[in-house]
C-alpha positions as YAML, in Angstrom:
chain: A
units: angstrom
residues:
- id: 1
  name: MET
  ca: [18.96, -23.97, 47.42]
- id: 2
  name: ARG
  ca: [18.38, -24.19, 43.67]
- id: 3
  name: ASN
  ca: [14.64, -23.56, 44.01]
- id: 4
  name: THR
  ca: [15.29, -20.54, 46.21]
- id: 5
  name: ALA
  ca: [17.65, -19.08, 43.65]
- id: 6
  name: LEU
  ca: [15.22, -19.71, 40.78]
- id: 7
  name: PHE
  ca: [12.27, -18.20, 42.65]
- id: 8
  name: GLY
  ca: [14.35, -15.29, 43.82]
- id: 9
  name: GLY
  ca: [15.54, -14.62, 40.30]
- id: 10
  name: ALA
  ca: [11.97, -14.74, 39.04]
- id: 11
  name: LEU
  ca: [10.37, -12.66, 41.81]
- id: 12
  name: VAL
  ca: [13.13, -10.16, 42.58]
- id: 13
  name: GLY
  ca: [15.69, -10.28, 39.70]
- id: 14
  name: VAL
  ca: [13.24, -9.80, 36.83]
- id: 15
  name: PRO
  ca: [11.64, -6.64, 38.24]
- id: 16
  name: ILE
  ca: [15.11, -5.22, 39.08]
- id: 17
  name: VAL
  ca: [16.43, -5.88, 35.58]
- id: 18
  name: PHE
  ca: [13.33, -4.33, 33.99]
- id: 19
  name: GLY
  ca: [13.43, -1.35, 36.41]
- id: 20
  name: ALA
  ca: [17.09, -0.83, 35.59]
- id: 21
  name: TYR
  ca: [16.32, -0.80, 31.90]
- id: 22
  name: VAL
  ca: [13.49, 1.68, 32.30]
- id: 23
  name: PHE
  ca: [15.63, 3.87, 34.56]
- id: 24
  name: ALA
  ca: [18.59, 3.81, 32.15]
- id: 25
  name: SER
  ca: [16.39, 4.62, 29.16]
- id: 26
  name: TYR
  ca: [14.87, 7.61, 31.01]
- id: 27
  name: ARG
  ca: [18.23, 8.87, 32.13]
- id: 28
  name: LEU
  ca: [19.70, 8.61, 28.62]
- id: 29
  name: ALA
  ca: [16.67, 10.21, 26.94]
- id: 30
  name: LEU
  ca: [16.25, 13.03, 29.48]
- id: 31
  name: ARG
  ca: [19.92, 13.99, 29.05]
- id: 32
  name: GLN
  ca: [19.08, 14.72, 25.41]
- id: 33
  name: GLY
  ca: [15.85, 16.52, 26.29]
- id: 34
  name: TYR
  ca: [13.43, 13.76, 25.24]
- id: 35
  name: LEU
  ca: [11.32, 11.09, 26.79]
- id: 36
  name: PRO
  ca: [12.25, 7.45, 26.00]
- id: 37
  name: PHE
  ca: [9.25, 6.82, 23.77]
- id: 38
  name: THR
  ca: [10.01, 9.86, 21.63]
- id: 39
  name: LEU
  ca: [13.73, 9.13, 21.29]
- id: 40
  name: TYR
  ca: [13.91, 5.38, 21.06]
- id: 41
  name: PRO
  ca: [11.74, 2.98, 19.02]
- id: 42
  name: GLU
  ca: [8.85, 1.72, 21.11]
- id: 43
  name: TRP
  ca: [9.60, -1.90, 20.26]
- id: 44
  name: TYR
  ca: [12.69, -1.76, 22.49]
- id: 45
  name: TRP
  ca: [10.45, -1.43, 25.51]
- id: 46
  name: PHE
  ca: [8.17, -4.32, 24.32]
- id: 47
  name: ALA
  ca: [11.22, -6.51, 23.63]
- id: 48
  name: VAL
  ca: [12.68, -5.96, 27.12]
- id: 49
  name: TYR
  ca: [9.21, -6.36, 28.68]
- id: 50
  name: GLY
  ca: [8.62, -9.62, 26.85]
- id: 51
  name: THR
  ca: [12.09, -10.96, 27.48]
- id: 52
  name: CYS
  ca: [11.78, -10.29, 31.20]
- id: 53
  name: LEU
  ca: [8.40, -12.10, 31.30]
- id: 54
  name: VAL
  ca: [9.67, -15.12, 29.38]
- id: 55
  name: ALA
  ca: [12.86, -15.30, 31.44]
- id: 56
  name: GLY
  ca: [10.93, -15.20, 34.73]
- id: 57
  name: THR
  ca: [8.39, -17.82, 33.49]
- id: 58
  name: ALA
  ca: [11.28, -20.03, 32.46]
- id: 59
  name: LEU
  ca: [12.89, -19.64, 35.88]
- id: 60
  name: ILE
  ca: [9.63, -20.76, 37.52]
- id: 61
  name: TYR
  ca: [9.33, -23.66, 35.12]
- id: 62
  name: PHE
  ca: [12.88, -24.86, 35.92]
- id: 63
  name: THR
  ca: [12.09, -25.23, 39.63]
- id: 64
  name: LYS
  ca: [11.54, -28.69, 41.07]
- id: 65
  name: LEU
  ca: [7.82, -28.31, 41.62]
- id: 66
  name: ALA
  ca: [6.09, -31.63, 41.30]
- id: 67
  name: PRO
  ca: [3.89, -32.75, 39.60]
- id: 68
  name: HIS
  ca: [4.70, -31.33, 36.20]
- id: 69
  name: TRP
  ca: [1.34, -29.63, 35.78]
- id: 70
  name: LEU
  ca: [2.02, -27.60, 38.96]
- id: 71
  name: ARG
  ca: [5.01, -25.97, 37.24]
- id: 72
  name: ILE
  ca: [2.89, -25.08, 34.25]
- id: 73
  name: ILE
  ca: [0.13, -23.54, 36.41]
- id: 74
  name: ALA
  ca: [2.76, -21.69, 38.45]
- id: 75
  name: GLY
  ca: [4.29, -20.34, 35.26]
- id: 76
  name: ILE
  ca: [0.89, -19.10, 34.01]
- id: 77
  name: VAL
  ca: [0.10, -17.48, 37.30]
- id: 78
  name: TYR
  ca: [3.55, -15.88, 37.46]
- id: 79
  name: ALA
  ca: [3.33, -14.50, 33.91]
- id: 80
  name: THR
  ca: [-0.09, -13.06, 34.60]
- id: 81
  name: ALA
  ca: [0.93, -11.42, 37.86]
- id: 82
  name: MET
  ca: [4.34, -10.26, 36.68]
- id: 83
  name: SER
  ca: [2.87, -8.64, 33.56]
- id: 84
  name: VAL
  ca: [0.95, -6.27, 35.81]
- id: 85
  name: GLY
  ca: [3.94, -6.01, 38.21]
- id: 86
  name: LEU
  ca: [6.35, -4.86, 35.47]
- id: 87
  name: LEU
  ca: [3.83, -2.24, 34.35]
- id: 88
  name: LEU
  ca: [3.78, -0.98, 37.95]
- id: 89
  name: VAL
  ca: [7.61, -0.98, 38.05]
- id: 90
  name: HIS
  ca: [7.56, 1.07, 34.87]
- id: 91
  name: LEU
  ca: [5.02, 3.50, 36.34]
- id: 92
  name: VAL
  ca: [7.05, 3.98, 39.49]
- id: 93
  name: VAL
  ca: [10.33, 4.59, 37.60]
- id: 94
  name: ALA
  ca: [8.61, 6.94, 35.13]
- id: 95
  name: CYS
  ca: [7.06, 8.99, 37.94]
- id: 96
  name: ALA
  ca: [10.40, 9.13, 39.65]
- id: 97
  name: ASN
  ca: [11.79, 10.73, 36.48]
- id: 98
  name: GLY
  ca: [8.98, 13.26, 36.23]
- id: 99
  name: ASP
  ca: [6.83, 11.42, 33.64]
- id: 100
  name: CYS
  ca: [3.65, 10.82, 35.66]
- id: 101
  name: LEU
  ca: [0.47, 10.63, 33.63]
...
């Protein structure tokens, strides 16, 4: 049960949290007639992106995968895959708000 919750948080929760942040930043900026990167400092996005990646990697690490090196490898694979996944989440939310490149 614990492993399921940890994997679920890493695979589903992290993209949802990041998507919610991107969606909220677009909604708040568009209400004022701007895009998020022109209204808010860009480091906010990088901070949330990095925090989501680190939190998800920590959730993978705290699972009960054995041996220990398997958790490290799983964390590295997760961080690599999720870094691309979060960029795709951002792209989808941005396009949904009319900011397709």
